[in-house]
C-alpha positions as a Markdown table, in Angstrom:
| # | Residue | x | y | z |
|---|---|---|---|---|
| 1 | Met | 19.5 | 51.1 | -59.5 |
| 2 | Pro | 18.8 | 49.4 | -62.9 |
| 3 | Pro | 19.7 | 45.8 | -63.4 |
| 4 | Pro | 23.2 | 45.2 | -64.9 |
| 5 | Ser | 24.0 | 44.4 | -68.5 |
| 6 | Ala | 23.9 | 40.8 | -69.6 |
| 7 | Thr | 25.5 | 41.4 | -73.0 |
| 8 | Glu | 29.0 | 39.9 | -73.3 |
| 9 | Ser | 30.3 | 42.6 | -75.5 |
| 10 | Ile | 33.4 | 42.3 | -77.7 |
| 11 | Lys | 35.7 | 45.1 | -76.8 |
| 12 | Gln | 37.7 | 45.3 | -80.1 |
| 13 | Ser | 38.1 | 48.9 | -81.0 |
| 14 | Val | 37.9 | 49.2 | -84.8 |
| 15 | Asn | 39.2 | 52.7 | -84.3 |
| 16 | Gly | 42.6 | 51.2 | -83.3 |
| 17 | Val | 43.9 | 51.0 | -86.9 |
| 18 | Thr | 47.4 | 49.7 | -86.3 |
| 19 | Glu | 46.1 | 47.0 | -83.9 |
| 20 | Thr | 42.6 | 45.9 | -84.9 |
| 21 | Ile | 42.2 | 46.6 | -88.6 |
| 22 | Ala | 45.7 | 45.6 | -89.4 |
| 23 | Lys | 45.3 | 42.2 | -87.8 |
| 24 | Lys | 41.8 | 41.7 | -89.3 |
| 25 | Leu | 42.5 | 42.7 | -92.9 |
| 26 | Asn | 46.1 | 41.4 | -93.5 |
| 27 | Phe | 47.2 | 37.9 | -93.8 |
| 28 | Gln | 50.0 | 37.7 | -96.4 |
| 29 | Thr | 52.5 | 39.9 | -98.3 |
| 30 | Asn | 54.0 | 37.1 | -100.4 |
| 31 | Gly | 57.3 | 37.1 | -98.5 |
| 32 | Tyr | 57.9 | 40.9 | -98.7 |
| 33 | Ala | 58.6 | 42.8 | -95.5 |
| 34 | Ala | 59.3 | 46.4 | -94.7 |
| 35 | Thr | 62.7 | 47.1 | -93.0 |
| 36 | Glu | 64.6 | 50.3 | -92.1 |
| 37 | Asn | 66.6 | 49.9 | -95.4 |
| 38 | Gly | 63.7 | 49.3 | -97.7 |
| 39 | Ile | 61.7 | 46.2 | -98.8 |
| 40 | Thr | 63.0 | 42.7 | -98.5 |
| 41 | Lys | 61.8 | 39.4 | -100.0 |
| 42 | Asn | 62.7 | 36.3 | -98.0 |
| 43 | Gly | 65.6 | 38.2 | -96.4 |
| 44 | Ala | 67.0 | 39.6 | -99.6 |
| 45 | Ala | 67.1 | 43.4 | -100.1 |
| 46 | Thr | 65.2 | 45.0 | -103.0 |
| 47 | Asn | 65.0 | 48.6 | -104.0 |
| 48 | Gly | 65.1 | 50.7 | -100.9 |
| 49 | Thr | 62.4 | 53.2 | -100.0 |
| 50 | Asn | 63.8 | 54.4 | -96.7 |
| 51 | Gly | 61.2 | 52.4 | -94.8 |
| 52 | His | 58.2 | 54.0 | -96.5 |
| 53 | Val | 55.5 | 51.9 | -98.1 |
| 54 | Lys | 56.1 | 52.5 | -101.8 |
| 55 | Ser | 56.0 | 48.8 | -102.7 |
| 56 | Ala | 53.6 | 48.7 | -105.7 |
| 57 | Ala | 56.3 | 47.0 | -107.7 |
| 58 | His | 56.9 | 44.3 | -105.1 |
| 59 | Val | 53.4 | 43.5 | -103.9 |
| 60 | His | 50.7 | 41.8 | -106.0 |
| 61 | Pro | 48.0 | 44.3 | -107.0 |
| 62 | Leu | 45.3 | 42.1 | -105.4 |
| 63 | Asp | 47.1 | 41.4 | -102.1 |
| 64 | Pro | 45.3 | 42.9 | -99.0 |
| 65 | Leu | 47.0 | 45.8 | -97.4 |
| 66 | Thr | 49.9 | 45.1 | -95.1 |
| 67 | Pro | 49.9 | 46.5 | -91.6 |
| 68 | Asp | 52.5 | 49.1 | -92.6 |
| 69 | Glu | 50.3 | 50.2 | -95.5 |
| 70 | Ile | 47.3 | 50.5 | -93.2 |
| 71 | Thr | 49.3 | 52.6 | -90.8 |
| 72 | Thr | 50.6 | 54.8 | -93.6 |
| 73 | Ala | 47.2 | 55.4 | -95.0 |
| 74 | Ala | 45.8 | 56.3 | -91.6 |
| 75 | Thr | 48.7 | 58.7 | -90.9 |
| 76 | Ile | 48.3 | 60.5 | -94.3 |
| 77 | Leu | 44.5 | 60.9 | -93.6 |
| 78 | Arg | 45.1 | 62.2 | -90.1 |
| 79 | Ala | 47.6 | 64.8 | -91.5 |
| 80 | Ala | 44.8 | 66.4 | -93.5 |
| 81 | Tyr | 43.1 | 67.5 | -90.2 |
| 82 | Pro | 44.0 | 69.2 | -87.0 |
| 83 | Ala | 45.7 | 66.9 | -84.5 |
| 84 | Asp | 42.7 | 66.8 | -82.2 |
| 85 | Ser | 40.1 | 65.9 | -84.9 |
| 86 | Pro | 37.7 | 63.2 | -83.6 |
| 87 | Ile | 38.4 | 60.7 | -86.5 |
| 88 | His | 36.9 | 57.3 | -86.1 |
| 89 | Phe | 38.2 | 54.8 | -88.7 |
| 90 | Lys | 35.6 | 52.4 | -90.1 |
| 91 | Ala | 37.9 | 50.7 | -92.6 |
| 92 | Val | 41.3 | 51.0 | -94.2 |
| 93 | Thr | 41.4 | 48.5 | -97.0 |
| 94 | Leu | 42.8 | 47.9 | -100.5 |
| 95 | Asp | 41.3 | 50.1 | -103.2 |
| 96 | Glu | 41.3 | 47.5 | -105.9 |
| 97 | Pro | 43.0 | 48.7 | -109.1 |
| 98 | Ala | 41.0 | 49.1 | -112.3 |
| 99 | Lys | 40.3 | 45.7 | -113.9 |
| 100 | Ala | 42.0 | 46.6 | -117.2 |
| 101 | Leu | 45.3 | 47.2 | -115.3 |
| 102 | Val | 45.0 | 44.1 | -113.3 |
| 103 | Val | 44.2 | 41.9 | -116.3 |
| 104 | Thr | 47.3 | 43.1 | -118.1 |
| 105 | Tyr | 49.3 | 42.3 | -115.0 |
| 106 | Leu | 47.8 | 38.8 | -114.7 |
| 107 | Glu | 48.4 | 38.0 | -118.3 |
| 108 | Ala | 52.1 | 39.0 | -117.9 |
| 109 | Glu | 52.3 | 36.9 | -114.7 |
| 110 | His | 50.9 | 33.8 | -116.3 |
| 111 | Arg | 53.2 | 34.2 | -119.3 |
| 112 | Gly | 56.2 | 34.7 | -117.1 |
| 113 | Ser | 56.8 | 38.1 | -118.7 |
| 114 | Pro | 58.1 | 41.2 | -116.9 |
| 115 | Leu | 55.4 | 42.5 | -114.6 |
| 116 | Pro | 54.0 | 46.0 | -115.1 |
| 117 | Ile | 53.8 | 48.3 | -112.1 |
| 118 | Val | 50.1 | 48.8 | -111.0 |
| 119 | Pro | 49.5 | 51.8 | -108.7 |
| 120 | Arg | 48.5 | 50.8 | -105.2 |
| 121 | Ser | 46.1 | 52.7 | -103.1 |
| 122 | Ala | 43.9 | 52.4 | -100.0 |
| 123 | Tyr | 40.2 | 53.1 | -99.5 |
| 124 | Val | 39.5 | 54.8 | -96.2 |
| 125 | Leu | 36.0 | 55.0 | -94.6 |
| 126 | Tyr | 35.7 | 57.1 | -91.5 |
| 127 | Val | 33.3 | 59.2 | -89.5 |
| 128 | Met | 33.8 | 62.2 | -87.2 |
| 129 | His | 32.8 | 61.4 | -83.6 |
| 130 | Asn | 29.7 | 63.2 | -82.3 |
| 131 | Thr | 28.6 | 64.3 | -85.8 |
| 132 | His | 26.5 | 62.9 | -88.6 |
| 133 | Lys | 29.5 | 63.3 | -91.0 |
| 134 | Thr | 30.8 | 60.3 | -92.9 |
| 135 | Phe | 33.7 | 60.4 | -95.4 |
| 136 | Glu | 35.4 | 58.3 | -98.0 |
| 137 | Ala | 39.0 | 58.9 | -99.0 |
| 138 | Ile | 41.6 | 57.4 | -101.3 |
| 139 | Val | 45.3 | 57.4 | -100.4 |
| 140 | Asp | 47.9 | 56.8 | -103.1 |
| 141 | Phe | 51.0 | 54.9 | -101.8 |
| 142 | Thr | 53.2 | 55.8 | -104.7 |
| 143 | Thr | 52.9 | 59.6 | -104.0 |
| 144 | Glu | 52.0 | 59.2 | -100.4 |
| 145 | Lys | 49.2 | 61.7 | -100.9 |
| 146 | Leu | 45.5 | 62.0 | -100.3 |
| 147 | Val | 44.0 | 61.6 | -103.7 |
| 148 | Ser | 40.4 | 62.3 | -102.7 |
| 149 | Asn | 38.5 | 62.9 | -99.5 |
| 150 | Ala | 34.7 | 63.6 | -99.7 |
| 151 | Glu | 31.8 | 63.7 | -97.3 |
| 152 | Ile | 29.0 | 61.3 | -98.3 |
| 153 | Pro | 25.4 | 62.4 | -98.2 |
| 154 | Glu | 23.9 | 62.5 | -94.7 |
| 155 | Asp | 21.3 | 59.9 | -95.5 |
| 156 | Cys | 24.0 | 57.4 | -96.4 |
| 157 | His | 25.3 | 55.8 | -93.2 |
| 158 | Ala | 28.5 | 53.9 | -92.3 |
| 159 | Ala | 28.4 | 50.4 | -91.1 |
| 160 | Ala | 28.4 | 49.6 | -87.4 |
| 161 | Asp | 31.5 | 48.3 | -85.6 |
| 162 | Thr | 31.9 | 46.4 | -82.3 |
| 163 | Ser | 33.3 | 49.3 | -80.4 |
| 164 | Glu | 30.2 | 51.3 | -81.3 |
| 165 | Leu | 27.9 | 48.5 | -80.3 |
| 166 | Tyr | 29.6 | 48.3 | -76.9 |
| 167 | Glu | 29.3 | 52.1 | -76.5 |
| 168 | Ile | 25.6 | 52.2 | -77.5 |
| 169 | Glu | 24.8 | 49.4 | -75.0 |
| 170 | Glu | 26.4 | 51.3 | -72.2 |
| 171 | Ile | 24.6 | 54.5 | -73.2 |
| 172 | Ala | 21.3 | 52.8 | -73.2 |
| 173 | Leu | 21.6 | 51.0 | -69.9 |
| 174 | Ser | 22.9 | 54.1 | -68.1 |
| 175 | Ser | 20.4 | 56.6 | -69.5 |
| 176 | Pro | 17.7 | 58.1 | -67.3 |
| 177 | Glu | 15.0 | 57.1 | -69.9 |
| 178 | Val | 15.9 | 53.4 | -69.7 |
| 179 | Lys | 16.2 | 53.4 | -66.0 |
| 180 | Lys | 12.7 | 54.9 | -65.7 |
| 181 | Glu | 11.3 | 52.2 | -68.0 |
| 182 | Leu | 12.9 | 49.4 | -66.0 |
| 183 | Glu | 11.5 | 50.8 | -62.8 |
| 184 | Arg | 8.0 | 50.9 | -64.4 |
| 185 | Leu | 8.3 | 47.1 | -65.1 |
| 186 | Asn | 9.0 | 46.3 | -61.5 |
| 187 | Leu | 11.4 | 43.5 | -62.5 |
| 188 | Pro | 12.5 | 40.8 | -60.0 |
| 189 | Lys | 15.2 | 42.0 | -57.6 |
| 190 | Asp | 18.1 | 40.0 | -59.2 |
| 191 | Ala | 17.0 | 40.5 | -62.8 |
| 192 | Val | 19.8 | 41.0 | -65.3 |
| 193 | Val | 18.9 | 43.1 | -68.4 |
| 194 | Ala | 20.5 | 42.6 | -71.8 |
| 195 | Cys | 20.7 | 45.3 | -74.4 |
| 196 | Asp | 20.9 | 44.4 | -78.1 |
| 197 | Pro | 21.9 | 47.4 | -80.3 |
| 198 | Trp | 20.9 | 47.4 | -83.9 |
| 199 | Thr | 21.5 | 49.8 | -86.8 |
| 200 | Tyr | 18.3 | 51.8 | -87.5 |
| 201 | Gly | 16.5 | 50.3 | -90.5 |
| 202 | Ser | 15.4 | 52.7 | -93.1 |
| 203 | Asp | 11.7 | 53.0 | -93.7 |
| 204 | Gly | 11.4 | 56.7 | -94.7 |
| 205 | Asp | 10.3 | 57.8 | -91.2 |
| 206 | Asp | 12.8 | 60.1 | -89.5 |
| 207 | Asp | 15.8 | 58.1 | -90.8 |
| 208 | Gln | 17.9 | 60.7 | -92.6 |
| 209 | Thr | 20.5 | 60.9 | -89.8 |
| 210 | Arg | 22.3 | 57.9 | -88.2 |
| 211 | Lys | 20.5 | 56.4 | -85.3 |
| 212 | Trp | 20.5 | 53.2 | -83.2 |
| 213 | Gln | 17.6 | 51.0 | -82.1 |
| 214 | Cys | 18.1 | 49.0 | -79.0 |
| 215 | Tyr | 16.0 | 45.9 | -78.0 |
| 216 | Met | 15.9 | 45.0 | -74.3 |
| 217 | Tyr | 15.7 | 41.5 | -72.9 |
| 218 | Leu | 16.0 | 39.7 | -69.6 |
| 219 | Arg | 18.1 | 36.7 | -68.5 |
| 220 | Asp | 16.0 | 34.0 | -67.0 |
| 221 | Pro | 16.0 | 35.1 | -63.3 |
| 222 | Ser | 15.6 | 31.6 | -62.1 |
| 223 | His | 19.4 | 31.0 | -62.8 |
| 224 | Asn | 20.8 | 34.2 | -64.4 |
| 225 | His | 23.3 | 32.0 | -66.3 |
| 226 | Pro | 25.7 | 34.1 | -68.4 |
| 227 | Glu | 24.7 | 32.1 | -71.5 |
| 228 | Ser | 21.0 | 32.3 | -70.9 |
| 229 | Asn | 18.9 | 32.8 | -74.0 |
| 230 | His | 17.7 | 36.3 | -73.1 |
| 231 | Tyr | 15.9 | 36.6 | -76.5 |
| 232 | Ala | 13.1 | 34.4 | -75.0 |
| 233 | Ile | 12.3 | 37.1 | -72.5 |
| 234 | Pro | 11.8 | 40.4 | -74.3 |
| 235 | Leu | 10.9 | 43.7 | -72.6 |
| 236 | Asp | 8.2 | 46.0 | -74.0 |
| 237 | Phe | 10.2 | 49.1 | -74.9 |
| 238 | Ser | 13.1 | 50.1 | -77.3 |
| 239 | Pro | 15.3 | 53.1 | -76.7 |
| 240 | Arg | 16.4 | 55.0 | -79.9 |
| 241 | Ile | 19.8 | 56.7 | -79.7 |
| 242 | Asp | 21.0 | 59.5 | -81.9 |
| 243 | Asp | 24.5 | 58.8 | -83.1 |
| 244 | Ala | 25.8 | 62.3 | -82.9 |
| 245 | Thr | 24.5 | 63.3 | -79.5 |
| 246 | Lys | 24.9 | 59.8 | -78.1 |
| 247 | Lys | 21.6 | 60.3 | -76.1 |
| 248 | Val | 18.3 | 58.5 | -76.1 |
| 249 | Asp | 16.0 | 60.7 | -78.2 |
| 250 | Lys | 12.9 | 58.4 | -78.1 |
| 251 | Ile | 11.4 | 55.5 | -76.3 |
| 252 | Ile | 9.4 | 53.2 | -78.7 |
| 253 | Arg | 6.7 | 50.9 | -77.3 |
| 254 | Leu | 6.8 | 47.3 | -78.5 |
| 255 | Pro | 4.1 | 44.7 | -78.9 |
| 256 | Leu | 5.3 | 41.4 | -77.3 |
| 257 | Phe | 4.9 | 37.8 | -78.4 |
| 258 | Asp | 1.8 | 37.3 | -80.6 |
| 259 | Thr | -0.1 | 40.5 | -80.0 |
| 260 | Phe | -0.2 | 43.9 | -81.7 |
| 261 | Asp | -0.8 | 45.7 | -78.4 |
| 262 | Ala | 2.0 | 48.1 | -77.4 |
| 263 | Thr | 0.4 | 49.3 | -74.2 |
| 264 | Pro | 3.1 | 49.9 | -71.5 |
| 265 | Gln | 3.1 | 47.1 | -68.9 |
| 266 | Thr | 3.4 | 47.3 | -65.1 |
| 267 | Asp | 4.5 | 44.5 | -62.9 |
| 268 | Tyr | 6.0 | 42.6 | -65.8 |
| 269 | Val | 5.3 | 38.9 | -65.6 |
| 270 | Val | 8.5 | 37.1 | -66.6 |
| 271 | Pro | 7.7 | 34.3 | -69.1 |
| 272 | Ser | 9.4 | 30.9 | -68.9 |
| 273 | Gly | 12.8 | 30.7 | -70.5 |
| 274 | Asn | 13.8 | 28.7 | -73.5 |
| 275 | Glu | 17.4 | 27.6 | -73.3 |
| 276 | Tyr | 19.8 | 26.0 | -75.7 |
| 277 | His | 23.2 | 26.3 | -74.0 |
| 278 | His | 24.5 | 22.8 | -73.1 |
| 279 | Asp | 25.0 | 23.8 | -69.5 |
| 280 | Leu | 21.3 | 24.4 | -69.2 |
| 281 | Leu | 19.9 | 21.4 | -71.0 |
| 282 | Gly | 20.3 | 18.7 | -68.4 |
| 283 | Thr | 21.8 | 15.3 | -69.3 |
| 284 | Lys | 24.2 | 15.5 | -72.2 |
| 285 | Arg | 24.2 | 13.0 | -75.0 |
| 286 | Thr | 26.5 | 10.0 | -74.6 |
| 287 | Gly | 27.6 | 7.1 | -76.8 |
| 288 | Leu | 29.4 | 9.1 | -79.5 |
| 289 | Lys | 32.3 | 7.3 | -81.1 |
| 290 | Pro | 35.7 | 8.9 | -82.0 |
| 291 | Tyr | 35.8 | 10.5 | -85.4 |
| 292 | Asn | 39.3 | 10.8 | -87.0 |
| 293 | Val | 40.2 | 12.5 | -90.3 |
| 294 | Val | 43.6 | 11.2 | -91.5 |
| 295 | Gln | 45.6 | 12.1 | -94.6 |
| 296 | Pro | 48.9 | 10.2 | -94.4 |
| 297 | Glu | 50.2 | 11.7 | -97.6 |
| 298 | Gly | 49.1 | 15.2 | -96.8 |
| 299 | Pro | 46.5 | 17.4 | -98.3 |
| 300 | Ser | 45.6 | 17.6 | -102.0 |
| 301 | Tyr | 45.8 | 21.4 | -102.0 |
| 302 | Gly | 48.8 | 23.7 | -102.0 |
| 303 | Val | 49.2 | 27.3 | -100.7 |
| 304 | Asp | 51.8 | 29.7 | -101.8 |
| 305 | Gly | 51.3 | 33.1 | -100.3 |
| 306 | Asn | 47.7 | 34.1 | -101.2 |
| 307 | Val | 47.5 | 31.6 | -104.1 |
| 308 | Val | 45.7 | 28.3 | -103.6 |
| 309 | Glu | 46.0 | 25.4 | -106.0 |
| 310 | Trp | 43.8 | 22.3 | -105.8 |
| 311 | Gln | 43.6 | 19.7 | -108.5 |
| 312 | Lys | 43.2 | 21.8 | -111.7 |
| 313 | Trp | 42.0 | 24.8 | -109.8 |
| 314 | Arg | 44.1 | 27.9 | -109.1 |
| 315 | Phe | 42.9 | 31.1 | -107.4 |
| 316 | Arg | 44.1 | 34.0 | -105.3 |
| 317 | Val | 42.5 | 34.7 | -101.9 |
| 318 | Gly | 41.8 | 38.3 | -100.8 |
| 319 | Phe | 40.1 | 39.7 | -97.7 |
| 320 | Asn | 38.5 | 42.9 | -96.8 |
| 321 | Tyr | 36.4 | 44.3 | -94.0 |
| 322 | Arg | 33.1 | 44.2 | -95.8 |
| 323 | Glu | 33.0 | 41.1 | -97.9 |
| 324 | Gly | 35.4 | 39.0 | -95.9 |
| 325 | Val | 36.9 | 36.4 | -98.2 |
| 326 | Thr | 37.2 | 37.4 | -101.9 |
| 327 | Leu | 38.5 | 35.1 | -104.7 |
| 328 | His | 40.5 | 36.5 | -107.6 |
| 329 | Asp | 41.9 | 35.2 | -110.9 |
| 330 | Ile | 40.1 | 31.9 | -110.7 |
| 331 | Arg | 41.5 | 29.5 | -113.2 |
| 332 | Tyr | 40.7 | 25.9 | -114.2 |
| 333 | Asp | 43.4 | 23.9 | -116.0 |
| 334 | Gly | 45.1 | 27.2 | -116.9 |
| 335 | Arg | 41.9 | 28.7 | -118.3 |
| 336 | Ser | 40.5 | 31.9 | -116.8 |
| 337 | Val | 37.0 | 31.2 | -115.4 |
| 338 | Phe | 36.3 | 34.2 | -113.2 |
| 339 | Tyr | 38.0 | 37.5 | -112.6 |
| 340 | Arg | 36.6 | 38.0 | -109.1 |
| 341 | Leu | 34.1 | 36.2 | -106.9 |
| 342 | Ser | 32.6 | 37.4 | -103.6 |
| 343 | Leu | 29.3 | 37.7 | -101.7 |
| 344 | Ser | 27.7 | 41.2 | -102.2 |
| 345 | Asp | 25.6 | 41.0 | -99.0 |
| 346 | Met | 23.5 | 38.8 | -96.9 |
| 347 | Phe | 20.0 | 40.1 | -96.2 |
| 348 | Val | 18.0 | 38.7 | -93.3 |
| 349 | Pro | 14.4 | 40.0 | -93.3 |
| 350 | Tyr | 12.9 | 39.2 | -90.0 |
| 351 | Ala | 9.5 | 39.7 | -91.6 |
| 352 | Asp | 7.6 | 40.9 | -88.6 |
| 353 | Pro | 5.2 | 43.6 | -89.9 |
| 354 | Arg | 4.6 | 45.1 | -86.5 |
| 355 | Ala | 6.3 | 48.5 | -85.9 |
| 356 | Pro | 9.1 | 48.9 | -85.1 |
| 357 | Tyr | 10.2 | 45.3 | -85.7 |
| 358 | His | 9.9 | 45.9 | -89.5 |
| 359 | Arg | 13.2 | 47.9 | -89.1 |
| 360 | Lys | 15.0 | 44.6 | -88.1 |
| 361 | Ser | 16.1 | 43.9 | -91.6 |
| 362 | Ala | 19.8 | 43.1 | -91.4 |
| 363 | Phe | 22.1 | 43.6 | -94.3 |
| 364 | Asp | 24.9 | 41.8 | -92.6 |
| 365 | Phe | 27.8 | 42.9 | -94.9 |
| 366 | Gly | 26.6 | 46.5 | -95.4 |
| 367 | Asp | 25.4 | 47.1 | -91.8 |
| 368 | Val | 28.4 | 45.6 | -90.1 |
| 369 | Gly | 30.8 | 43.6 | -92.3 |
| 370 | Ala | 31.7 | 39.9 | -92.8 |
| 371 | Gly | 35.4 | 40.6 | -92.6 |
| 372 | Ile | 35.4 | 42.8 | -89.5 |
| 373 | Thr | 33.4 | 40.1 | -87.6 |
| 374 | Ala | 35.3 | 37.1 | -88.9 |
| 375 | Asn | 36.7 | 34.6 | -86.4 |
| 376 | Asn | 39.8 | 32.4 | -86.8 |
| 377 | Leu | 39.0 | 28.7 | -87.0 |
| 378 | Lys | 40.8 | 26.4 | -84.6 |
| 379 | Leu | 42.3 | 23.0 | -85.4 |
| 380 | Gly | 40.5 | 20.2 | -83.6 |
| 381 | Cys | 37.6 | 22.5 | -82.7 |
| 382 | Asp | 36.3 | 23.9 | -86.0 |
| 383 | Cys | 38.5 | 21.8 | -88.4 |
| 384 | Leu | 39.6 | 18.2 | -88.6 |
| 385 | Gly | 42.3 | 16.7 | -90.8 |
| 386 | Val | 45.3 | 18.4 | -92.4 |
| 387 | Ile | 44.6 | 22.1 | -92.1 |
| 388 | Lys | 46.7 | 25.1 | -93.4 |
| 389 | Val | 47.6 | 27.1 | -90.3 |
| 390 | Pro | 49.8 | 30.1 | -91.3 |
| 391 | Ser | 51.9 | 32.1 | -89.0 |
| 392 | Ser | 50.4 | 34.7 | -86.7 |
| 393 | Ser | 51.2 | 37.5 | -89.1 |
| 394 | Asn | 49.1 | 35.6 | -91.7 |
| 395 | Arg | 46.4 | 34.5 | -89.3 |
| 396 | Met | 43.4 | 35.6 | -91.4 |
| 397 | Leu | 44.1 | 32.7 | -93.8 |
| 398 | Thr | 43.0 | 30.4 | -91.1 |
| 399 | Ser | 39.5 | 31.6 | -91.7 |
| 400 | Val | 39.8 | 30.7 | -95.3 |
| 401 | Leu | 41.1 | 27.2 | -95.5 |
């Protein structure tokens, strides 16, 4: 039997649109809520839409999608296919309106003039399970129709998500190919193997279709602590997995440590571990004094829905699966400074020229997504002082302020 997995996988299924993506991507609807009789704002009824999401006139054009909008977009997309179609949603997020339309809206908003209606739509990124097919679609909420739905070229790949990473880990560890490699290494009896799935970096060599590369490690068998730094004990092979067949299609030999030699080993000699978890570092530091952050008169900032005001600054906060936090309509003392600010990507070149390590070049936003992997901050743990903690329906704002 192969050693068990050491990876503490996050079992959030991004495919569960109404549960996972809705909670991840939405944090505020400026007081509006969908009811059986239509749209309400702070309890007062507005123009009814029979419960359907046709609220472009009542939601700011830059607000993230509401859970109802996400569900509506997913339902409309699913209706374009047979009921048993293996759709795996990657993202359902706001399709930001054209800048010219939004600027007109913002100018009217700041003048206090009547607000024009800006069409509201969703961008949907999805794949078909067990195929190499990836699609992009636009759903219009006003007409409740699928405006566009196109397959993207096969050599353009969708980002990874946590449910896929968990699935690939299980596939790798249970595959006959990996079991054979572990038997070859003759690992210690109680060894615990960790599998680290990665997107397959493009280098022009057999990378047209979507694949996964897995790097294998070992917990320090002297203690097998669940927080052991398994990266200090790498194994000498990497299973490659085809995304469509979900099978290992190649075992790649790895050079270890400071050599270029990728010759398969037998009777693997386990190197010493290198730990950093506080439970494995012996005596803990003492003598730290209390640190208190106190603002008796409250914070200097103010938050109204998605709008943040601080001193002379005023801006609107957005959030999406790829970029995470986005800032819109940034103004200083009433003067427009930026229309939109965000991080495009974060590139981490590991810079190891030895094959196949050169494929470990992570585009963190494009390969996975800053928004979909965001964590909520906790008062007293991550934050001190007067912190804006919104209600559970607006919880993503906790990651912003």
